[in-house]
C-alpha positions, -999 to +999 in steps of 0.1 A: +070+244-081+055+271-099+033+292-088+028+274-051+037+307-032+021+331-056-011+341-036+011+343-005+048+349+013+073+354-005+090+321-018+123+313-005+150+300-027+175+272-019+203+267-042+212+230-043+249+222-037+264+195-055+267+164-034+289+144-062+285+112-075+292+093-043+270+080-019+246+105+004+264+106+043+238+124+060+209+137+040+171+149+047+142+145+030+128+173+011+091+178-005+104+193-041+074+189-055+037+184-051+004+179-070-030+177-059-068+175-074-095+179-052-129+192-047-113+225-039-099+227-075-071+216-100-033+224-087-016+238-050-023+277-060-059+268-065-060+244-032-041+272-013-071+301-023-096+277-013-081+270+019-075+308+027-114+312+018-127+282+039-146+270+009-165+242+015-172+220-017-200+196-010-221+191-035-249+165-044-233+134-064-239+140-103-211+118-116-231+090-125-269+087-119-286+073-087-316+058-095-340+061-061-336+091-037-319+118-039-282+124-048-259+125-012-237+154-006-201+144-019-169+155-023-168+155-064-139+168-087-156+196-113-125+191-134-133+177-172-118+143-176-113+121-212-141+098-217-120+076-241-089+077-218-076+052-188-101+054-157-110+085-140-089+072-111-057+073-133-066+104-151-065+121-117-034+106-107-015+115-138-026+150-134-013+153-100+020+136-109+026+166-136+026+191-112+043+175-090+072+169-111+069+201-131+101+219-132+121+185-128+139+171-157+141+135-148+111+110-133+108+098-102+133+069-095+103+049-074+068+056-069+044+044-040+010+047-045-017+044-020-054+034-033-085+014-029-108+019-061-082+017-086-100+011-120-133+002-104-152+034-119-147+021-152-153-013-144-187-008-129-197+008-160-186-022-180-203-049-154-230-029-160-228-035-195-225-068-191-190-067-215-169-095-213-141-084-234-113-091-209-094-062-227-119-039-212-108-046-177-069-040-182-070-012-158-093-026-134-063-037-110-058-010-079-020-017-084-026-003-126-027+031-114+011+024-101+018+008-129+003+037-152+020+065-139+051+043-139+047+034-174+039+071-186+066+089-163+094+065-172+101+054-135+125+025-138+127+015-100+108+000-075+069+006-079+046+000-052+009+000-042-007+001-006-041-009-001-043-003+036-080+015+030-084+052+042-043+052+056-030+042+022-019+077+011+002+082+044+014+050+049+031+054+015+053+081+034+068+058+056+078+033+031+088+061+013+114+076+041+126+038+046+134+038+010+151+068+007+168+059+038+184+032+019+206+053-004+184+028-030+172+057-047+171+095-042+138+105-055+099+086-047+070+101-061+042+089-032+010+098-023-027+085-028-051+086-053-087+073-049-118+086-075-160+081-066-179+048-077-206+031-066-187+006-044-176+033-022-207+055-025-235+029-017-208+008+007-207+034+031-244+048+029-247+010+037-229+011+064-249+044+077-218+063+081-226+092+055-242+124+070-273+139+044-263+171+055-231+171+049-197+160+070-193+180+099-159+169+116-161+176+157-196+190+157-218+184+182-245+177+153-223+152+132-234+124+118-212+108+095-193+113+066-192+126+028-172+104+004-149+123-015-120+118-043-089+134-048-049+130-062-022+140-040+014+134-050+046+146-033+081+140-048+105+135-021+139+141-025+168+124+001+200+155-001+225+167+016+217+207+011+177+217+005+172+215-036+160+244-050+126+236-050+124+225-015+086+233+002+092+218+031+110+187+051+094+154+056+108+143+091+092+111+100+062+085+100+049+062+119+023+026+118+001+009+141-028-013+140-056-014+161-064-049+161-096-042+173-122-042+146-131-046+114-142-012+108-150+006+141-117+024+154-109+014+192-129+038+217-097+051+235-079+057+202-051+033+211-037+025+177-040+064+164-018+072+195+008+044+186+011+061+150+017+094+162+039+085+188+059+063+164+058+092+138+072+115+161+098+092+175+110+086+139+112+125+133+130+127+163+105+156+177+089+160+211+053+168+210+053+204+221+074+213+190+041+205+170+025+237+158-004+219+136-024+186+135-043+179+102-069+159+116-082+127+100-116+138+108-142+124+089-174+134+105-183+100+123-194+101+157-171+072+166-138+082+145-141+115+158-142+108+193-115+081+190-090+104+177-099+131+200-093+109+224-062+097+211-049+134+208-059+142+243-041+116+256-007+125+235-014+161+241-029+163+279-014+197+288-015+222+256-029+210+221-015+222+191-041+239+168-060+214+148-082+209+117-103+185+095-104+195+064-132+171+053-156+189+059-145+209+028-135+179+002-152+152+019-132+119+030-112+111-003-104+074+013-066+068+002-062+099-011-068+117+024-035+116+042-016+127+013-044+157+006-035+161+049+002+164+037+002+191+012-025+210+031+003+207+057+033+217+036+013+249+026+005+256+063+044+251+067+049+273+038+024+300+046+019+303+078-020+293+076-041+272+097-072+255+076-103+256+091-122+225+104-151+231+078-182+224+087-183+224+123-210+250+137-206+240+174-181+217+186-186+186+206-184+196+245-181+161+252-149+159+233-116+169+244-103+187+213-111+221+197-107+220+160-103+261+148-136+266+129-121+292+109-083+302+090-057+313+109-025+330+098-002+315+122+037+306+116+040+271+114+070+250+121+063+216+120+030+195+113+013+162+121-005+146+099-032+119+107-049+091+088-069+063+104-084+035+080-105+005+081-097-026+097-079-005+126-050+007+099-034+041+112-005+058+099+010+094+109+036+119+096+056+148+107+065+177+082+086+207+092+103+240+078+134+237+059+162+236+084+140+223+117+145+181+110+173+156+115+194+143+092+204+102+089+225+080+078+221+058+048+209+023+065+222-009+049+202-029+021+191-050+016+182-068+047+181-104+053+153-117+069+152-152+092+124-177+087+114-187+121+082-206+104+064-206+071+032-225+055+015-225+023-019-237+008-023-250-031-045-271-054-025-301-035-035-290+006-012-276+029+024-275+035+029-311+039+010-326+006+021-295-013+058-301-006+053-340-013+039-334-045+062-310-053+092-331-050+079-359-066+071-335-095+035-335-096+009-306-100-002-283-074-026-265-095-062-264-086-083-248-058-093-266-023-125-266-011-137-239+014-141-266+043-107-277+034-090-240+037-109-234+067-099-268+089-089-260+121-103-220+122-128-214+149-162-215+136-173-182+148-143-165+132-154-179+099-189-171+100-190-140+077-156-150+055-154-158+021-127-175+003-095-151+004-100-142+040-104-178+048-076-187+032-052-160+051-062-168+082-056-205+075-021-196+068-015-179+098-028-204+121-004-230+106+021-198+112+006-198+149+007-231+157+050-234+149+061-198+169+062-199+207+047-167+226+079-152+224+081-151+184+045-141+178+041-120+149+040-078+155+034-066+122+016-080+093+024-074+057-003-087+029+007-092-009-026-098-030-029-091-064-066-085-067-078-088-032-112-103-019-130-113-052-156-135-038-172-100-014-166-074-041-184-096-067-215-102-041-219-064-036-220-055-071-240-081-081-267-073-060-261-041-058-270-043-098-294-068-096-317-052-069-316-019-095-290+000-069-319-008-039-296-031-019-260-026-008-244-053+014-225-036+044-210-068+055-197-075+019-184-038+015-161-040+043-150-076+033-141-061-004-116-040+010-080-051-004-067-047+034-097-068+053-077-101+051-046-085+068-072-067+095-086-102+102-048-115+109-040-086+132-070-095+151-063-131+156-025-123+165-032-092+182-006-076+160-004-040+168+027-025+146+024-022+108-003-034+092+003-028+052-013-046+023+004-042-012-012-045-042+007-053-076-007-081-098+020-107-101+043-092-078+024-085-050+045-107-031+076-094-037+059-063-029+049-074+005+082-090+011+104-056-003+084-031+021+087-055+052+126-058+044+127-019+043+109-015+079+125-048+092+144-030+122+166-046+153+151-059+185+113-054+163+089-086+172+089-110+139+063-097+110+043-121+092+047-114+052+020-132+030+006-140-004-023-148-015-050-150-041-080-168-046-095-178-081-133-166-085-151-179-121-167-150-127-140-123-122-107-139-124-112-144-159-120-109-168-093-092-147-061-118-146-052-126-186-026-148-172-053-174-152-076-170-182-046-187-203-046-214-179-066-247-183-066-253-145-082-226-123-058-220-093-056-201-059-034-203-030-006-186-010+019-188+017+028-170+050+062-165+065+069-154+103+098-134+094+126-118+121+152-092+112+187-106+108+204-137+109+196-165+134+211-197+139+194-230+125+168-204+106+173-199+069+169-165+055+151-144+027+164-117+012+147-093-014+177-083-035+162-069-066+130-055-076+126-033-104+104-017-135+112-029-171+094-007-188+116+022-208+145+007-185+171-010-209+198-016-178+173-035-157+195-069-163+225-053-161+216-036-128+199-069-119+229-091-127+253-063-106+232-065-079+232-103-075+264-107-079+272-082-050+249-102-030+266-134-030+300-121-031+318-144-002+289-168-003+284-204-018+266-190-047+231-197-059+227-230-069+190-233-080+165-207-097+128-215-095+117-184-118+080-170-123+068-164-159+032-153-161+014-163-195+008-130-200+048-122-201+058-158-218+076-144-249+096-115-226+098-136-195+116-164-220+139-134-232+148-118-198+156-156-185+182-160-211+197-129-205+200-135-170+213-166-168+239-158-192+252-128-181+253-147-145+270-176-164+244-196-145+247-235-151+223-252-123+187-261-120+160-239-138+125-247-127+093-226-136+075-227-108+041-217-120+039-249-140+036-267-106+014-238-089-008-229-115-016-194-126-023-173-098-010-135-088+012-147-060+022-180-068+057-166-060+047-172-024+042-207-031+076-208-044+094-196-021+079-216+005+093-247-017+126-231-021+130-231+016+120-269+016+149-277-009+173-255+008+168-272+043+170-308+025+202-294+003+188-315-025+169-311-055+152-347-065+154-362-102+119-351-105+128-313-109+160-312-123+151-339-155+184-354-153+200-367-120+193-354-081+215-319-075+231-313-040+230-275-031+263-279-011+251-248+007+244-229-020+213-209-020+182-208-045+169-176-067+132-167-072+129-151-102+103-134-110+095-120-147+077-099-170+070-061-162+090-063-136+121-083-126+123-094-091+152-116-071+143-131-038+174-149-022+169-181-001+196-193+020+200-221+048 
């Protein structure tokens, strides 16, 4: 990494030894590139200098006008942006990616991004200007940041977007580790990006979580956080020997959920403690080997107290040196954990503990004393904490090169047994949906709010709008079908657009009130992971809680991620795909839905257990790859499918999803795939039944399960005569910008 060590200790150089073209045997995961842009500056050298000097870069907001009162203090990046380019979030992402990839002559094989704002900075301006051209909103989606990087950098592998609020960036490291451990890829670009926008600025202020004097983490007189922005990306490589540019090792990561409250952390820090314990176990690192903790430390009263309690429980005797830098940068939301990882890697590489900036008088009530000033001290291993809305927690362990443990390549893809499933469409819940589908009739449309909410407790629904109601209804149906021994312990939600009703209401009230009123309830409901948080609380699921968002491929991302993280002896997980249709926002944001005559929404949920279990069908996410600049995608997909069905009875039918925006390329892809596979069975276009919405593939998977259980496809779906599967599976194909393949077997 050019320049990273020019301001500190002499750079250590590691020569890469050739490992041959075969599979890796006992690799480790190395950080071989880092890119960061934050209020502390652009690039790792500038960041390191700012940390050495203990700089505090909290200033009054100037990025957009504040119509009433004085601008609040924020962590704002002072780097010029291209006014005619993509949204600020995307530009920050590319700047940090360029630095992380500097000196590398190949694109990353996979990209995993954490984000919450996506293209919201531009979307707000266009909505205020009442622009109705959908093309103006092409970068709105949260997942569009990862797509933009993949398109620009030429990444041809899996591209995922995690949106778990403030823990998003750190959560990407756990997914990246598990992906690298499969041997499927050898390099992943992972981290987080968020930009300042009105939604977060006014939203956090509406929650009364902003300190008007600036954030003071762990200070006796702390009164809240300061909203910030940043982009921080790490290039992670699996190798049996340290690559030339290796800075540190990523040794482990852990995830948990409080299952406690939509915004407030658990008072005793149960979730934070669980995430740290999981990260240390994943890294095979005892607590006494941790030299530094990069704290989440936002400066809010409850968050700091909860994190301090968790650390006191984990380190009851001697605590490592610890600090939060959010007093210097503000809270950069999804980017915060990735910023913390880069700061920790710099601490390891340069022997520098950054200051807990902003803390003038440590809170005597807290069992934690962060370091008040920068300290020169060797750091062998560091722990990074991230705590997010919905009780989503993530932690990661980084270490000096040579301090970690190697790992064995794991089997992938993994089979997941279906213990129960449920779906919702315009036709109704699971039973009427399957009935109409098998009669060859349309499922398109929207259920009424009362129909979606049937069976859910009134108290639970009091403040929930359409998407969280749909998701909770699906989970309630699952809960009725599984016994207590199989209650899901983790939650994976795929949603293309998140809670549009809450977002629309928040922004509409904000703009109509001339920015005088912002609804705290709608703000907390607007984050993509809010429905998954409600599910965790409902089910008391305290394991990983991840929300994936990638437009038409969001359910595939959620299932792909669940299969990566699933392990033997785990509690079952619940995987959900759901999206709502909003009359104002959906036509602007979703070009496939805009081309459809019938507004539609819905989703499906699955209770899944790792491995094959008697009498239960299985799902296996076989393939998921980016199409752009990837001429080998068809041949790679075919090779993967042929290998997966070898030794089985094969594929009897295909349900394919061709979003209307990708109709032409999707037809070519389908023809190429079926020709290469020599496939002659039924091919059913599931979106012609479900209607157009981002996570229609979740419903298609539920439909395929019913067909596999019956082992027969009726004449109404084949157009000829009934088709007997005779033990064969059904393939769910996703086409267009990405190609995905999910195999459903009896």
